[in-house]
C-alpha positions in Angstrom: 60.1 54.1 -32.0 57.6 54.6 -29.2 54.8 57.1 -29.6 53.3 59.3 -26.8 50.2 58.1 -25.4 48.7 61.6 -24.7 48.0 63.8 -27.8 46.6 67.2 -28.2 43.3 66.7 -30.0 43.1 70.4 -31.1 44.8 70.0 -34.3 46.9 67.4 -36.2 50.1 69.5 -36.5 50.2 70.1 -32.7 49.6 66.5 -32.3 52.6 65.5 -34.3 54.9 67.9 -32.6 53.8 66.7 -29.2 54.4 63.2 -30.2 58.0 63.9 -31.5 58.9 65.6 -28.2 57.6 62.6 -26.3 59.5 60.2 -28.5 62.6 62.1 -27.9 62.0 62.2 -24.1 61.6 58.5 -23.9 64.7 57.9 -26.0 66.8 60.1 -23.6 65.3 58.1 -20.6 66.1 54.7 -22.2 69.6 55.7 -23.0 70.1 56.9 -19.3 68.6 53.5 -18.1 71.2 51.6 -20.3 74.0 53.8 -19.0 73.0 52.9 -15.4 72.8 49.1 -16.3 76.1 49.1 -18.2 78.5 51.6 -16.4 81.7 52.6 -18.6 84.2 51.3 -16.2 87.1 52.4 -18.3 86.1 56.1 -17.9 86.0 55.9 -14.1 88.2 58.9 -12.6 91.8 57.5 -12.1 91.9 58.7 -8.5 88.9 56.4 -7.8 90.6 53.4 -9.4 93.7 54.2 -7.4 91.7 54.0 -4.2 90.3 50.7 -5.1 93.6 49.2 -6.3 95.3 50.0 -3.0 92.9 47.6 -1.3 93.5 44.8 -3.8 96.2 42.0 -3.2 99.0 42.2 -5.7 97.7 39.3 -7.9 94.3 40.9 -8.1 95.8 44.2 -9.1 97.8 42.6 -11.8 94.6 41.0 -13.2 92.7 44.2 -13.0 95.5 46.1 -14.8 94.6 43.9 -17.8 91.0 45.1 -18.1 91.9 48.2 -20.1 94.4 50.8 -21.0 93.2 53.3 -18.3 93.3 50.6 -15.5 96.8 49.5 -16.7 97.9 53.2 -16.3 96.7 53.4 -12.8 98.6 50.0 -12.1 101.9 51.9 -12.8 101.1 55.2 -10.9 103.9 55.8 -8.4 101.2 56.6 -5.7 99.9 53.0 -5.9 103.5 51.8 -5.0 104.5 54.1 -2.2 103.1 51.6 0.6 103.5 48.0 -0.3 103.6 44.6 1.8 105.5 41.6 0.4 103.8 38.5 1.5 106.0 35.3 1.2 105.5 31.6 1.8 106.4 28.3 0.1 103.4 26.6 -1.5 104.5 23.3 0.0 104.3 24.5 3.5 101.4 27.0 3.6 97.9 27.2 2.0 98.2 31.1 2.1 98.7 33.0 -0.9 102.0 34.6 -1.5 103.3 37.5 -3.5 104.1 36.0 -6.9 107.9 35.9 -7.7 107.5 37.3 -11.3 105.5 40.2 -9.9 107.9 40.8 -7.3 110.7 41.2 -10.1 108.4 43.6 -12.0 107.8 45.7 -9.0 111.6 46.1 -8.1 112.3 46.7 -11.8 109.6 49.4 -12.4 108.9 50.8 -8.8 111.7 50.4 -6.5 112.3 54.2 -6.6 108.7 54.8 -5.6 108.6 52.3 -2.6 108.5 54.2 0.7 106.5 52.2 3.2 107.4 48.6 3.0 106.8 45.4 5.1 107.8 42.0 4.5 105.4 39.3 6.0 106.7 35.7 6.1 103.7 33.5 6.7 105.6 30.2 7.2 108.6 29.0 8.8 110.5 27.9 5.9 114.0 29.2 5.3 113.3 29.7 1.7 110.7 32.3 2.3 113.2 34.3 4.8 115.8 34.0 2.0 113.3 35.4 -0.5 112.7 38.5 1.8 116.6 38.9 2.2 116.9 38.8 -1.7 114.3 41.5 -2.2 115.9 43.6 0.5 119.3 43.6 -1.1 117.6 44.8 -4.4 116.1 47.9 -2.8 119.1 50.0 -3.7 117.3 52.7 -5.4 114.7 53.0 -2.6 114.4 55.9 -0.1 112.2 54.1 2.5 110.4 55.8 5.2 109.2 52.7 7.1 110.3 49.1 7.1 108.7 46.2 8.9 110.0 42.6 9.0 107.2 40.4 10.4 107.4 36.7 10.7 104.2 35.0 11.7 105.8 31.6 12.2 109.1 30.8 13.9 112.0 30.6 13.4 112.1 32.1 9.8 114.6 34.8 9.8 116.5 33.4 12.6 117.3 30.2 10.5 119.2 32.3 8.1 123.1 32.9 8.0 123.6 36.1 10.2 125.9 37.6 7.6 123.2 37.1 4.8 120.6 38.9 6.8 122.8 41.7 7.9 124.1 42.4 4.6 120.6 42.7 3.0 119.4 44.9 5.9 122.3 47.3 5.9 121.6 47.8 2.1 118.3 49.4 3.1 119.8 51.3 5.9 122.6 52.9 3.9 120.5 53.9 0.9 117.2 55.0 2.6 118.7 58.2 4.5 115.2 59.0 5.8 114.0 55.9 7.7 111.6 57.1 10.2 110.0 53.7 11.5 111.6 50.4 11.8 110.0 47.1 13.0 112.1 44.1 13.1 111.0 41.0 15.2 112.7 37.7 15.5 115.7 38.6 13.4 119.4 38.3 13.8 120.0 42.0 13.6 123.1 42.9 15.7 124.8 46.0 17.2 127.1 46.8 14.2 124.0 46.9 11.9 122.3 49.3 14.3 125.4 51.7 14.1 124.9 51.6 10.3 121.1 52.6 11.0 122.1 55.3 13.2 125.0 56.7 10.9 122.5 57.2 8.0 119.1 57.8 9.7 119.8 59.5 13.0 118.0 62.6 12.0 114.9 61.0 10.9 114.3 57.7 13.0 111.1 58.2 15.2 110.0 54.7 15.9 112.0 51.6 16.6 110.4 48.3 17.6 112.7 45.4 18.3 111.5 42.0 19.9 113.2 38.8 20.2 116.5 40.0 18.6 119.0 38.1 20.8 122.1 39.5 19.1 121.4 43.1 20.1 122.9 44.1 23.4 121.9 47.0 25.7 124.9 48.8 24.4 123.4 48.7 20.9 120.2 50.1 21.9 121.9 52.7 24.0 123.7 53.7 20.8 120.3 54.4 19.0 119.0 56.5 21.9 122.3 58.5 22.2 122.2 59.4 18.5 118.6 59.5 17.5 117.2 62.5 19.5 114.0 62.5 17.6 113.2 59.1 18.7 109.5 59.2 20.0 108.4 55.5 20.2 110.4 52.6 21.3 109.5 48.8 21.8 112.1 46.2 23.2 112.5 43.3 25.3 113.2 43.8 29.1 116.8 42.5 28.8 117.7 45.5 26.6 116.3 47.9 29.2 119.0 49.6 31.3 119.5 52.4 33.6 121.8 54.0 31.1 119.1 53.7 28.4 116.5 55.5 30.5 118.9 58.3 31.3 120.0 58.7 27.7 116.2 59.0 26.8 115.8 61.6 29.7 118.7 63.9 28.3 118.0 67.5 27.4 119.0 66.8 23.7 116.3 64.1 23.3 112.6 64.9 22.5 110.0 63.6 24.8 109.4 60.0 24.4 105.6 59.3 23.7 105.4 55.5 23.8 107.8 52.9 25.5 106.8 49.3 25.3 108.5 46.6 27.2 108.0 42.8 26.8 109.1 40.8 29.8 109.3 37.3 28.6 110.5 34.1 29.9 110.4 30.9 27.9 111.8 28.5 30.5 110.9 28.8 34.2 113.8 29.5 36.5 116.4 29.9 33.6 116.1 33.7 33.1 117.6 36.1 35.5 115.8 39.6 35.4 117.7 42.6 36.6 116.4 45.5 38.4 115.9 49.1 37.2 116.8 51.9 39.7 113.9 54.0 40.8 116.0 57.1 40.2 116.3 56.2 36.6 112.5 55.8 36.3 112.0 59.3 38.0 114.4 61.0 35.6 112.7 59.4 32.6 109.2 60.5 33.8 110.5 63.9 34.8 111.6 64.3 31.1 108.7 62.7 29.3 105.7 63.1 31.8 103.0 62.1 29.2 104.7 58.9 28.2 102.7 55.7 27.8 104.8 53.1 29.5 103.4 49.7 28.3 104.6 46.4 29.9 103.7 42.8 28.7 104.5 40.2 31.4 104.8 36.6 30.2 106.5 35.2 33.4 106.0 32.3 35.8 104.9 33.2 39.4 108.3 32.6 40.9 109.9 35.0 38.3 108.2 38.3 39.4 110.4 38.9 42.6 112.4 41.7 40.9 109.3 43.6 39.9 106.9 46.0 41.6 109.1 46.5 44.6 109.1 50.3 44.5 107.1 52.7 42.5 107.1 52.3 38.7 105.5 54.7 36.1 103.7 51.9 34.2 100.5 52.9 32.4 99.3 49.8 30.7 99.9 46.6 32.3 99.1 43.1 30.7 99.8 39.7 32.3 99.8 36.9 29.9 100.3 34.1 32.2 98.8 33.5 35.7 99.9 36.0 38.2 99.7 35.7 42.0 97.6 37.7 44.4 100.8 39.0 46.1 102.0 40.6 42.7 98.8 42.1 42.0 98.7 43.5 45.7 102.0 45.1 44.8 100.6 46.5 41.7 98.1 48.5 43.6 100.9 49.8 45.8 103.5 50.8 43.2 101.5 51.8 39.9 99.9 55.2 40.5 99.9 56.0 36.8 98.1 52.8 35.8 95.6 53.4 33.0 94.8 49.9 31.8 95.2 46.5 33.6 94.5 43.0 31.9 95.0 39.8 34.0 94.8 36.8 31.8 94.7 34.3 34.8 95.2 34.3 38.5 94.0 31.0 40.1 91.4 30.2 42.6 91.9 32.6 45.3 89.5 35.7 45.2 91.1 39.1 44.1 88.9 41.2 46.3 91.4 43.0 48.4 93.8 43.4 45.5 91.1 45.1 43.2 90.1 47.4 46.1 93.6 48.7 46.7 94.1 49.1 43.0 90.8 51.3 42.8 92.0 53.3 45.8 95.5 54.0 44.5 95.4 54.0 40.8 93.3 57.1 40.2 93.7 57.1 36.4 92.5 53.5 35.8 90.0 53.6 32.9 90.2 50.0 31.4 90.2 46.6 33.1 90.0 43.0 31.8 89.9 39.9 33.8 90.1 36.4 32.4 90.6 33.2 34.6 90.2 34.8 37.9 87.9 35.0 40.8 86.1 37.9 42.5 83.0 38.1 44.7 80.1 40.0 43.4 80.3 42.5 46.5 83.8 43.3 46.0 83.5 43.9 42.3 80.5 46.3 42.8 82.6 48.2 45.5 85.5 48.3 42.9 83.4 49.7 40.1 81.8 52.2 42.7 85.2 53.5 43.7 86.4 53.9 40.0 83.0 55.3 38.8 82.4 56.4 35.3 86.1 56.7 34.5 85.9 53.0 33.7 85.4 53.4 30.0 86.3 49.7 29.2 85.3 46.9 31.7 85.6 43.3 30.4 84.9 40.7 32.8 84.2 37.1 32.1 80.9 36.1 33.7 82.7 32.9 35.3 85.0 35.4 37.3 82.2 36.8 39.5 81.4 34.7 42.4 77.7 35.3 43.9 77.5 36.2 47.5 75.0 37.1 50.2 74.7 40.6 48.9 74.6 40.1 45.1 73.6 37.3 42.7 74.7 37.3 39.1 71.3 38.5 38.0 71.6 41.7 40.3 75.2 42.5 39.5 74.4 43.6 36.0 71.9 46.5 37.4 74.3 47.5 40.1 77.4 47.9 38.0 75.4 49.7 35.4 74.1 52.2 37.9 77.8 53.1 39.0 79.2 53.3 35.4 76.3 55.4 34.0 75.7 53.0 31.2 74.3 49.6 30.5 76.9 46.8 31.3 77.0 43.1 31.1 79.6 40.7 31.9 81.1 38.8 28.9 79.8 35.2 28.0 82.1 32.4 27.1 81.1 31.1 23.6 79.3 27.8 23.7 80.5 26.4 20.4 
């Protein structure tokens, strides 16, 4: 045992007492140091362990549950299994880690009645992975799901399955949930009858429906959802499902105000897709009912397919062009989109967009975010555009290659000029050199 260095020289009894006190103090300090160096992980609060476990992949959770009894208890707490993502792939076709089949069985056996927020992520294009997802879906008979997401990062996946097999598994969830509030199903063979089952069992609770690339769903099927699910606040769908009847149904007095409507306008083969026109009166009724709605439109069209669009005023707020878009179309955007908040143009070609940007700045008074990719704009026109929009441009992402120097401004000067009008430091984006 260590003895204190300082002693009281007055008398020996006092010296011994002081030495004993210092010895105890050093012992306490040494014990604390050991505790800091070797924490007792088994005695961590279960709430803290639960928070950590929620960030772990399933396999890591399972390994961690074997550390001690306390951690194993956390592994089986209902709160840990309310939100879960099943990740599925075949080892022969993907290098990504999947949810282990044996662990899936254990989850369904012990925690199916706890699952509320569930998503299935198929990370390869194998039919086997999609079938595994359907098998799991069909076993969720004791669940009362609030959210369900079916995500396929590689096509065709779910579309490769027999339609009856997929529909049978999906309707099990629709029938047993009774309180589904969010449904995201992309690239699946879901059809109109299965949507009727969804509505029959979850019409009072459904608030979000996101459907993309579901070819077996018709405008009538989506209309059925809008007619019955009056609490629907967010809707995402392909343009071919959008109709005047749907907009009018969403505008009825019985329906809550829609907060978010996303439309994907997609063409895979140029010239082979016919796009219908939505009447201006339908848009007007829709906006009158939901004046604060965010209308988001993603365009993936070829130039010759834009003819039906932007011919009259449309209440779009967020506009994304994923393919090259002509000067004429962008000119029409400036004339017909007064509610525009965000504009992203992936590519335009080799003709400067000076006049088009100026027209957009003049007429789109709410514009606050702009992104330009493979386009061309003269430096003078760009400065004028920023000057007209002013400080409301909270996001301005422009590649340096977009800006064309002219007699008034060089690339070096435009940084200072744009920063002055924005009221903050701004630089154009640089193309990576790797």
